[in-house]
C-alpha positions as CSV (number, residue, x, y, z in Angstrom):
1,M,0.0,0.0,0.0
2,S,1.5,3.4,-1.0
3,D,2.3,6.2,1.4
4,E,-0.2,8.4,-0.3
5,L,-3.0,5.8,0.2
6,K,-2.1,5.6,3.9
7,R,-2.0,9.3,4.3
8,I,-5.3,10.5,2.8
9,H,-8.4,8.7,4.1
10,P,-9.0,5.7,6.4
11,Y,-11.7,4.3,4.1
12,L,-9.3,3.9,1.1
13,P,-7.9,0.5,2.2
14,T,-11.5,-0.8,2.5
15,L,-12.3,0.6,-1.0
16,L,-9.2,-1.1,-2.5
17,T,-10.2,-4.4,-0.9
18,Q,-13.7,-4.1,-2.4
19,L,-12.1,-3.5,-5.8
20,Q,-9.9,-6.5,-5.5
21,A,-12.8,-8.6,-4.4
22,G,-15.0,-7.4,-7.2
23,K,-17.5,-5.7,-4.9
24,V,-17.0,-2.3,-6.7
25,D,-16.1,-1.9,-10.3
26,R,-13.0,0.1,-11.5
27,R,-15.0,3.2,-12.5
28,E,-16.5,3.5,-9.0
29,F,-13.1,2.9,-7.4
30,L,-11.6,5.7,-9.4
31,R,-14.4,8.1,-8.7
32,T,-14.6,7.5,-5.0
33,S,-10.9,7.2,-4.3
34,T,-10.2,10.5,-6.0
35,L,-13.1,12.2,-4.1
36,L,-11.4,11.1,-0.9
37,G,-8.2,12.9,-2.0
38,L,-6.1,10.3,-3.8
39,S,-4.5,11.7,-6.9
40,A,-5.9,10.5,-10.2
41,A,-2.5,9.0,-11.2
42,A,-2.3,7.0,-7.9
43,A,-6.0,5.9,-8.2
44,Y,-5.4,4.7,-11.8
45,G,-2.3,2.9,-10.8
46,L,-4.0,1.1,-7.9
47,A,-6.8,0.1,-10.3
48,G,-4.2,-1.4,-12.6
49,C,-4.7,1.0,-15.6
50,D,-3.0,3.9,-17.3
51,E,-4.7,7.3,-16.8
52,K,-4.0,8.8,-20.2
53,K,-4.8,5.6,-22.1
54,E,-8.0,5.0,-20.1
55,E,-9.2,8.6,-20.8
56,Q,-8.6,8.2,-24.5
57,Q,-10.3,4.7,-24.5
58,Q,-13.3,6.2,-22.6
59,S,-13.7,8.8,-25.3
60,S,-13.2,6.6,-28.3
61,S,-15.3,3.7,-27.0
62,E,-18.2,6.0,-26.5
63,S,-17.7,7.9,-29.8
64,T,-18.2,6.9,-33.4
65,S,-15.0,8.9,-34.2
66,T,-11.7,7.3,-34.6
67,A,-9.8,10.6,-34.6
68,A,-7.1,11.2,-32.1
69,T,-8.4,13.1,-29.1
70,T,-5.1,14.6,-27.9
71,T,-3.9,18.0,-28.9
72,Q,-1.9,17.9,-32.1
73,T,1.2,19.8,-33.0
74,A,0.5,20.2,-36.8
75,T,0.8,23.6,-38.4
76,A,-2.1,25.9,-37.5
77,P,-4.1,27.6,-40.3
78,A,-3.6,31.3,-41.0
79,E,-6.9,32.0,-39.2
80,N,-6.4,30.1,-36.0
81,V,-10.0,30.5,-34.8
82,I,-12.5,27.8,-33.9
83,R,-16.2,28.5,-34.3
84,V,-18.9,26.6,-32.3
85,G,-22.6,26.6,-32.9
86,M,-24.1,27.2,-29.5
87,R,-26.8,29.4,-27.9
88,V,-25.5,32.7,-26.5
89,P,-27.7,33.8,-23.6
90,A,-27.1,36.6,-21.0
91,L,-23.9,35.9,-19.2
92,D,-23.8,38.6,-16.6
93,N,-24.6,36.5,-13.4
94,P,-22.7,33.2,-13.5
95,A,-23.8,32.1,-10.0
96,T,-27.4,31.8,-11.3
97,F,-26.7,30.1,-14.6
98,S,-29.4,27.5,-15.4
99,W,-27.9,26.0,-18.6
100,V,-24.6,24.4,-19.5
101,Y,-24.0,26.5,-22.6
102,D,-23.8,29.9,-20.7
103,S,-21.2,28.3,-18.5
104,N,-19.3,27.0,-21.5
105,I,-18.5,30.6,-22.5
106,V,-17.4,31.8,-19.1
107,R,-15.5,28.6,-18.3
108,Q,-12.9,29.6,-21.0
109,C,-12.1,32.7,-19.0
110,N,-12.8,31.7,-15.4
111,D,-11.8,28.4,-13.7
112,Y,-13.4,26.0,-11.2
113,L,-11.7,24.7,-8.1
114,T,-12.0,21.2,-9.4
115,R,-12.7,19.5,-12.8
116,T,-14.7,16.3,-13.6
117,G,-13.3,14.8,-16.8
118,V,-14.9,12.7,-19.5
119,D,-14.0,9.7,-17.4
120,N,-16.2,10.9,-14.6
121,V,-13.2,11.3,-12.3
122,T,-12.9,14.6,-10.4
123,R,-9.4,16.2,-10.2
124,P,-8.1,19.3,-8.5
125,W,-8.0,22.3,-10.8
126,L,-7.4,25.6,-9.0
127,L,-6.9,23.4,-6.0
128,E,-3.6,21.6,-5.4
129,K,-5.5,18.9,-3.4
130,W,-8.2,18.4,-0.9
131,E,-8.4,16.3,2.3
132,A,-11.5,14.8,3.9
133,S,-11.8,13.8,7.5
134,A,-12.7,10.2,8.4
135,D,-16.4,11.2,9.1
136,L,-16.6,13.3,5.9
137,K,-17.6,16.3,8.0
138,T,-14.4,18.3,7.5
139,W,-13.0,19.1,4.1
140,T,-9.7,21.0,3.7
141,L,-9.2,22.7,0.3
142,I,-5.6,23.6,-0.6
143,L,-5.0,26.1,-3.4
144,K,-2.2,25.9,-6.0
145,K,0.3,28.7,-5.3
146,G,1.2,31.3,-7.8
147,I,-2.0,31.3,-9.9
148,K,-2.5,34.9,-11.2
149,W,-5.8,36.5,-12.1
150,S,-5.7,38.3,-15.5
151,N,-5.2,41.6,-13.7
152,G,-2.1,40.4,-11.9
153,D,-3.5,39.6,-8.5
154,E,-2.6,36.2,-7.0
155,L,-5.5,33.8,-6.3
156,K,-5.8,33.5,-2.5
157,A,-8.1,31.8,0.0
158,D,-10.1,35.1,0.5
159,D,-11.1,35.0,-3.1
160,V,-12.5,31.4,-2.8
161,I,-14.3,32.2,0.5
162,W,-16.0,35.2,-1.1
163,N,-17.2,33.0,-3.9
164,L,-18.4,30.2,-1.6
165,K,-20.4,32.7,0.5
166,H,-21.7,34.4,-2.6
167,W,-23.1,31.1,-4.0
168,L,-24.8,30.4,-0.6
169,D,-26.2,33.8,-0.1
170,E,-30.0,33.4,-0.2
171,T,-30.4,36.7,-2.0
172,V,-28.3,35.5,-4.9
173,G,-30.5,32.5,-5.8
174,S,-27.7,30.1,-6.9
175,S,-28.5,26.5,-7.5
176,V,-25.3,25.6,-5.6
177,V,-27.6,25.9,-2.5
178,G,-29.4,22.7,-3.7
179,L,-26.1,20.8,-3.4
180,M,-24.7,22.4,-0.2
181,K,-27.8,23.1,1.8
182,G,-27.7,19.7,3.5
183,Y,-24.2,20.1,5.0
184,L,-23.4,23.9,5.1
185,L,-26.8,25.7,5.6
186,T,-29.6,25.7,8.0
187,D,-33.2,27.1,7.8
188,Y,-34.3,30.1,9.9
189,D,-37.5,32.0,10.4
190,T,-37.3,35.4,8.6
191,G,-40.0,36.8,10.7
192,Q,-42.2,37.3,7.7
193,K,-45.4,35.4,6.7
194,D,-46.5,34.0,3.3
195,D,-50.0,34.5,1.8
196,A,-51.3,31.6,3.9
197,G,-50.0,33.1,7.1
198,N,-47.1,30.6,7.5
199,P,-43.6,31.7,8.5
200,K,-41.3,32.5,5.6
201,M,-38.1,30.5,6.0
202,G,-34.7,31.5,4.8
203,T,-31.2,29.8,4.8
204,K,-27.9,30.8,6.3
205,L,-24.6,29.1,7.1
206,W,-25.2,26.6,9.9
207,A,-22.3,27.9,12.0
208,D,-20.0,30.9,12.0
209,N,-17.0,28.8,11.2
210,A,-18.8,26.7,8.5
211,I,-16.4,28.2,5.9
212,E,-13.0,28.8,7.6
213,K,-9.8,30.4,6.4
214,V,-6.8,28.4,7.6
215,D,-4.2,30.4,5.8
216,D,-3.8,32.3,2.5
217,Y,-4.0,29.1,0.5
218,T,-6.2,26.9,2.7
219,I,-9.9,26.8,3.3
220,R,-11.7,24.5,5.6
221,L,-15.4,23.5,5.3
222,N,-16.8,22.4,8.7
223,C,-20.0,20.6,7.8
224,K,-23.0,19.8,9.9
225,E,-23.6,16.5,8.1
226,A,-21.3,14.0,6.3
227,Q,-20.9,14.7,2.6
228,L,-19.1,12.5,0.1
229,A,-19.3,14.7,-3.1
230,V,-17.8,18.1,-2.1
231,P,-15.2,18.0,-4.9
232,E,-17.9,17.3,-7.5
233,H,-20.1,20.0,-6.1
234,L,-17.3,22.5,-6.7
235,F,-17.5,21.7,-10.4
236,H,-21.3,22.4,-10.6
237,Y,-21.4,24.8,-13.6
238,P,-22.5,27.9,-11.7
239,A,-19.6,27.5,-9.3
240,L,-17.2,29.5,-11.4
241,I,-14.5,31.4,-9.4
242,L,-15.0,35.1,-10.0
243,H,-12.8,38.0,-8.9
244,P,-14.5,39.5,-5.8
245,S,-14.0,43.0,-7.0
246,E,-16.6,42.5,-9.7
247,N,-19.3,41.5,-7.1
248,G,-20.6,38.4,-9.0
249,K,-21.1,40.1,-12.3
250,W,-19.3,39.0,-15.5
251,G,-18.9,40.4,-19.0
252,V,-16.4,41.7,-21.6
253,N,-12.9,41.9,-20.2
254,S,-13.9,40.5,-16.8
255,I,-11.0,39.4,-14.6
256,G,-10.4,35.7,-14.7
257,T,-7.8,32.9,-14.2
258,G,-8.7,31.0,-17.4
259,A,-6.8,30.6,-20.7
260,F,-8.9,33.2,-22.5
261,T,-10.4,36.6,-22.1
262,C,-13.9,37.6,-23.3
263,T,-13.7,40.4,-25.9
264,E,-17.3,40.4,-27.3
265,I,-20.8,39.4,-26.2
266,E,-23.9,39.9,-28.3
267,V,-26.8,38.0,-26.7
268,G,-28.6,35.8,-29.1
269,K,-25.9,36.2,-31.7
270,K,-22.2,35.8,-30.8
271,A,-19.6,35.6,-28.0
272,V,-15.8,35.7,-28.6
273,V,-13.0,34.7,-26.2
274,K,-9.3,35.4,-27.1
275,R,-6.2,33.6,-25.8
276,R,-4.4,35.6,-23.1
277,D,-0.9,35.8,-21.9
278,G,0.0,34.8,-18.3
279,Y,-2.3,31.8,-18.0
280,W,-1.1,29.5,-15.2
281,G,-1.8,26.3,-17.2
282,N,-0.7,25.2,-20.7
283,K,-1.0,28.0,-23.2
284,A,-4.0,27.6,-25.5
285,A,-3.2,26.5,-29.1
286,V,-5.9,28.6,-30.8
287,D,-6.0,32.4,-31.0
288,S,-9.7,32.6,-30.2
289,I,-13.0,30.7,-29.9
290,E,-16.2,32.2,-31.4
291,F,-19.6,30.9,-30.2
292,I,-22.2,31.5,-32.8
293,D,-25.9,31.5,-31.9
294,L,-27.8,29.8,-34.8
295,G,-31.3,30.0,-33.2
296,D,-33.9,27.3,-32.8
297,D,-33.9,26.0,-36.4
298,P,-31.9,22.8,-36.5
299,A,-31.5,23.1,-40.3
300,A,-29.5,26.3,-39.8
301,S,-26.9,24.5,-37.7
302,V,-26.7,21.7,-40.2
303,S,-26.2,24.2,-43.0
304,A,-23.5,26.1,-41.1
305,L,-21.6,22.9,-40.3
306,A,-21.9,21.6,-43.9
307,S,-20.7,24.8,-45.4
308,K,-17.8,25.0,-42.9
309,Q,-19.0,28.3,-41.4
310,I,-18.6,26.7,-38.0
311,H,-16.3,23.8,-36.9
312,G,-18.7,22.1,-34.5
313,L,-21.9,22.0,-32.6
314,Y,-22.3,22.3,-28.8
315,E,-25.0,19.6,-29.2
316,A,-26.8,18.0,-32.0
317,S,-30.5,17.0,-32.1
318,T,-32.1,13.8,-33.4
319,S,-33.3,15.5,-36.6
320,Q,-29.7,16.3,-37.4
321,Y,-28.3,12.9,-36.8
322,A,-28.6,11.5,-40.3
323,A,-27.2,14.6,-41.9
324,L,-24.2,14.6,-39.7
325,Q,-23.5,11.0,-40.5
326,K,-23.2,12.0,-44.2
327,M,-20.7,14.8,-43.8
328,D,-17.2,13.5,-44.7
329,H,-15.4,16.3,-43.0
330,I,-17.1,15.7,-39.6
331,N,-16.4,13.3,-36.8
332,L,-19.6,12.3,-35.0
333,Y,-19.1,11.8,-31.2
334,Q,-21.6,10.1,-29.0
335,V,-21.7,9.3,-25.3
336,S,-24.1,7.6,-22.8
337,T,-25.2,10.0,-20.1
338,G,-27.5,10.9,-17.3
339,Q,-29.1,13.6,-19.4
340,T,-32.9,13.6,-19.4
341,A,-36.1,15.7,-19.4
342,V,-39.0,15.5,-17.0
343,A,-42.6,16.6,-17.2
344,R,-42.7,18.2,-13.8
345,M,-45.9,18.9,-11.9
346,Q,-46.2,21.6,-9.2
347,P,-48.1,20.2,-6.2
348,I,-48.7,23.7,-5.0
349,H,-51.5,23.9,-7.6
350,D,-54.8,22.1,-7.0
351,T,-54.4,20.0,-10.2
352,W,-51.3,18.3,-8.9
353,K,-51.7,18.3,-5.1
354,D,-52.9,14.7,-4.9
355,P,-50.0,12.2,-5.2
356,R,-52.5,9.7,-6.8
357,V,-52.9,12.1,-9.8
358,R,-49.2,12.5,-10.2
359,K,-48.7,8.7,-10.1
360,A,-51.5,8.2,-12.6
361,M,-49.7,10.5,-15.0
362,R,-46.6,8.3,-14.7
363,L,-48.5,5.0,-15.2
364,A,-50.0,6.3,-18.4
365,I,-46.7,6.5,-20.1
366,D,-45.0,3.8,-22.2
367,T,-41.4,5.1,-21.7
368,E,-39.9,2.7,-24.2
369,K,-42.2,3.9,-26.9
370,V,-41.4,7.6,-26.1
371,L,-37.7,6.9,-26.3
372,Q,-38.2,5.4,-29.8
373,V,-40.5,8.0,-31.1
374,A,-38.7,11.1,-29.8
375,H,-35.1,10.1,-29.5
376,L,-34.5,7.4,-32.2
377,G,-34.0,4.9,-29.4
378,L,-30.7,6.5,-28.4
379,G,-30.6,6.1,-24.7
380,S,-32.7,4.1,-22.3
381,A,-36.3,4.3,-21.0
382,G,-37.0,6.4,-17.9
383,E,-38.2,5.1,-14.6
384,H,-39.7,8.3,-13.1
385,H,-37.3,8.7,-10.3
386,H,-34.4,10.7,-11.9
387,V,-31.6,8.3,-10.9
388,C,-29.8,6.9,-13.9
389,P,-28.5,3.4,-14.4
390,I,-25.0,4.9,-15.0
391,H,-25.1,6.5,-11.5
392,P,-23.0,4.4,-9.1
393,E,-25.7,4.3,-6.4
394,Y,-28.6,3.5,-8.8
395,A,-30.9,0.9,-7.3
396,K,-32.8,-1.4,-9.7
397,L,-36.5,-1.4,-8.9
398,D,-39.2,-3.3,-10.7
399,F,-39.7,-1.4,-13.9
400,M,-42.6,1.0,-13.8
401,K,-44.5,-0.2,-16.9
402,Q,-47.5,1.5,-18.6
403,D,-50.7,0.6,-16.7
404,I,-53.7,2.4,-18.2
405,E,-56.3,0.7,-16.0
406,G,-54.2,1.3,-12.9
407,A,-53.9,5.0,-13.8
408,K,-57.6,5.3,-14.4
409,K,-58.3,3.8,-10.9
410,L,-55.9,6.3,-9.2
411,L,-57.7,9.1,-10.9
412,A,-61.1,7.7,-9.9
413,D,-59.9,7.3,-6.3
414,A,-58.8,11.0,-6.4
415,G,-62.3,12.0,-7.4
416,L,-61.5,12.4,-11.1
417,P,-63.2,9.4,-12.8
418,N,-63.6,11.4,-16.0
419,G,-60.1,12.8,-16.1
420,F,-59.4,16.5,-16.5
421,E,-57.9,19.1,-18.8
422,T,-54.5,20.8,-18.3
423,D,-51.8,22.7,-20.2
424,I,-48.1,21.8,-20.5
425,F,-45.2,24.1,-21.6
426,C,-42.2,23.0,-23.5
427,K,-39.3,24.4,-25.6
428,K,-39.3,24.3,-29.4
429,D,-35.6,23.5,-29.5
430,P,-34.2,20.8,-29.7
431,D,-37.0,19.2,-31.6
432,W,-37.0,15.9,-29.7
433,E,-38.6,17.8,-26.7
434,P,-41.9,18.7,-28.3
435,Q,-41.9,15.3,-30.0
436,A,-41.7,13.6,-26.6
437,V,-44.4,15.8,-25.1
438,Q,-46.7,15.0,-28.1
439,A,-46.1,11.3,-27.6
440,M,-46.9,11.5,-23.9
441,A,-50.0,13.7,-24.5
442,E,-51.4,10.9,-26.8
443,M,-50.9,8.4,-23.9
444,W,-52.5,10.7,-21.3
445,K,-55.6,10.8,-23.5
446,Q,-56.0,7.1,-22.8
447,I,-56.7,7.9,-19.1
448,G,-59.0,10.8,-19.8
449,V,-56.4,13.6,-19.4
450,S,-56.5,16.1,-22.2
451,V,-53.2,18.1,-22.4
452,K,-52.9,21.2,-24.4
453,I,-49.2,21.7,-25.5
454,N,-47.8,25.2,-25.5
455,V,-44.5,25.2,-27.4
456,L,-42.4,28.2,-26.7
457,P,-39.2,29.6,-28.1
458,S,-36.3,28.7,-25.9
459,S,-35.8,32.3,-24.6
460,Q,-39.4,32.4,-23.4
461,Y,-39.3,29.0,-21.8
462,W,-36.2,30.0,-19.8
463,E,-38.2,32.8,-18.2
464,I,-40.9,30.5,-16.8
465,W,-39.2,27.1,-16.3
466,N,-39.0,27.4,-12.5
467,K,-42.0,29.8,-12.0
468,E,-45.4,29.1,-10.4
469,T,-46.9,30.4,-13.7
470,A,-46.0,27.1,-15.3
471,P,-47.7,24.4,-13.2
472,F,-46.9,21.7,-15.7
473,A,-43.8,21.9,-17.9
474,F,-41.2,19.7,-19.6
475,T,-37.6,20.6,-18.6
476,T,-34.3,19.1,-19.7
477,W,-31.8,18.2,-17.0
478,T,-28.1,17.6,-17.7
479,H,-25.8,14.8,-16.5
480,R,-24.4,14.7,-13.0
481,P,-21.9,12.1,-11.8
482,L,-24.0,11.1,-8.8
483,G,-27.7,10.5,-8.4
484,V,-27.7,12.3,-5.0
485,M,-26.5,15.4,-6.8
486,V,-29.4,15.5,-9.2
487,L,-32.0,14.8,-6.4
488,G,-30.5,17.6,-4.2
489,L,-30.6,20.1,-7.0
490,A,-34.0,19.3,-8.3
491,Y,-36.2,18.1,-5.4
492,R,-34.8,19.1,-2.0
493,S,-37.2,21.5,-0.4
494,N,-36.9,25.2,-0.9
495,V,-33.8,25.2,-3.2
496,P,-33.5,27.5,-6.3
497,W,-33.8,24.8,-8.9
498,N,-36.7,22.9,-7.3
499,E,-38.9,23.9,-10.3
500,S,-41.8,21.7,-9.1
501,F,-41.8,23.3,-5.6
502,Y,-41.9,19.7,-4.3
503,S,-41.5,19.4,-0.5
504,N,-41.3,16.1,1.3
505,P,-39.5,16.0,4.7
506,D,-39.0,12.3,4.5
507,F,-37.4,12.7,1.1
508,D,-35.1,15.5,2.4
509,S,-33.9,13.6,5.4
510,T,-33.3,10.4,3.4
511,L,-31.4,12.3,0.8
512,T,-29.1,13.9,3.4
513,K,-28.5,10.4,4.8
514,A,-27.5,9.1,1.4
515,E,-25.1,11.9,0.8
516,G,-23.0,10.9,3.7
517,I,-22.6,7.2,3.0
518,L,-19.2,6.2,1.5
519,D,-20.0,2.5,0.8
520,V,-21.8,2.4,-2.5
521,E,-23.7,-0.7,-1.6
522,E,-25.0,0.9,1.6
523,R,-25.8,4.1,-0.3
524,R,-27.7,2.1,-2.9
525,K,-30.0,0.7,-0.2
526,V,-30.9,4.3,0.8
527,M,-31.2,5.3,-2.8
528,A,-33.8,2.6,-3.3
529,D,-36.0,4.3,-0.7
530,L,-35.5,7.7,-2.5
531,E,-36.5,6.1,-5.8
532,K,-39.6,4.6,-4.3
533,I,-40.6,8.0,-2.8
534,M,-40.2,9.6,-6.3
535,Q,-42.3,6.9,-8.0
536,E,-45.1,6.9,-5.4
537,D,-45.2,10.6,-4.4
538,G,-42.8,12.5,-6.6
539,P,-43.6,15.4,-9.0
540,I,-42.3,14.1,-12.3
541,V,-43.0,12.0,-15.3
542,Q,-39.6,11.0,-16.8
543,P,-39.8,9.3,-20.2
544,L,-36.2,8.7,-21.1
545,W,-32.5,8.9,-20.6
546,R,-30.5,10.4,-23.5
547,A,-27.4,9.2,-25.3
548,V,-26.1,12.5,-26.6
549,F,-24.0,13.3,-29.7
550,T,-22.5,16.1,-31.6
551,G,-20.3,16.7,-34.7
552,F,-17.0,18.5,-35.0
553,D,-14.7,19.2,-38.0
554,K,-11.9,16.7,-38.3
555,R,-9.4,19.6,-38.3
556,V,-10.3,20.3,-34.7
557,K,-8.0,18.2,-32.5
558,G,-8.2,17.7,-28.7
559,F,-12.0,17.8,-28.6
560,Q,-13.7,15.1,-26.4
561,I,-17.4,14.9,-25.8
562,H,-18.2,15.3,-22.2
563,P,-21.3,13.7,-20.8
564,T,-22.4,17.1,-19.5
565,Y,-21.4,18.9,-22.8
566,Y,-18.7,20.8,-21.1
567,L,-16.2,22.4,-23.5
568,F,-12.5,22.7,-22.5
569,C,-11.3,24.9,-25.3
570,E,-7.7,25.3,-24.0
571,E,-7.2,21.6,-25.0
572,W,-8.1,22.2,-28.6
573,S,-6.1,23.0,-31.7
574,L,-6.9,23.5,-35.4
575,T,-4.9,22.1,-38.3
576,A,-4.7,23.6,-41.7
């Protein structure tokens, strides 16, 4: 056993024994051991594999491309610029980002404390390392020394502490609260009342020393509950490290630690980042990256890629799949993920208060058929609990099959023997989303539920997705490496991304318990309870899990498709 293994966490020898006995697979060993502070190189070595080769194999085995995925040294073209087709939303408030693509622009200029790679392993980034206590209640974060902001300041612990407190400030509204509430925050009575006369509750740090400065390069998190996934939480896409002097705002020429500086933003049209001098990591090989917003029409993106106006797409839709396969100059990349979409119901409205009604909506759906109709069968059928088979703690329950008669009985028991009428909101883009909603609406008709579909432009949907004005809506959710992360973000009571306004104390306490369990088999037992709560009482209909894909010009080297569609442009190069 190496000195590093002995030094970092007392659970690591047990984890290694479980790997050797076949009780955990290699992927789970790598993920958990690195979360506990073992370096990725040491973890790969103990697992008996080579880190670089394994990363490349991960990318190529889940991609239809055979192109090399490492940065090339071939001569760059005269115009050393890579253009990516991707939406360009407002970027001024990173802590409240709701979509991956806005973070994909800012992440080129500002870094995260950690980074979760295409292999689902989380590594230190701005951090040199982290250390977890045996009980997982104390996390020590140690910064790399000598990292300079683009204005020349050195990155220090005070900068990180400011960002942590900014994310957790209830007035900011960051989704980071959904991840960290269980171990860093506590509820308190604000002294105000809601419309029903009930106390309005707020959140604050659970203790004055919850976030503690040890020295200029060391921060300690003193948690009220055990938490396994702190390093992964630090790579949640709104958790960008911003310079405190800008007070949480971001824009052209904002101060950053990343490889690029933003030089242009035109919402809905274009964003440009240019390589900067003084970056602490490897210098970027390209002069600039241009993000081009091509709107909701998938044909426009295909045309731009075919005519070489752009080099690649942030993501491709099912209607573009066949066209991409026919482009000789394109590599098509595909990866299995925990990406999905849910038809979420808000129990705060009379239509959805009764859990029998919510379950009836689930039982009406043939998820296998929706997957085939809406997503070309690329992925797997949903099970209505938002925990994916690729999540390490996924618990396999009896599959929730379509049961029309059972759904009708639940509605009758709820006093709705003749069904009811309702509206659902969804986005126009990508086109598989309204197709999935249409397929489900036809199935809901079979139980007497008439659903009017309101298809909105993406920009309009973003304005209502988590508002009470949309009692029933279909929202996409991206991949996370752990099921407990998804559940904490989406369904924990009173957190910013709880778009359904679901509140179940049993669910909350069970989730907090699961978040603190190291042993994946033990955590899976608790996850089974959470999955059952979601299927019986939860606020969603979940039709599918998505395999995602995109296309990039073969001249772009170093690109790897990430299961969360994250773009690491400092790794890219362009050949002539």
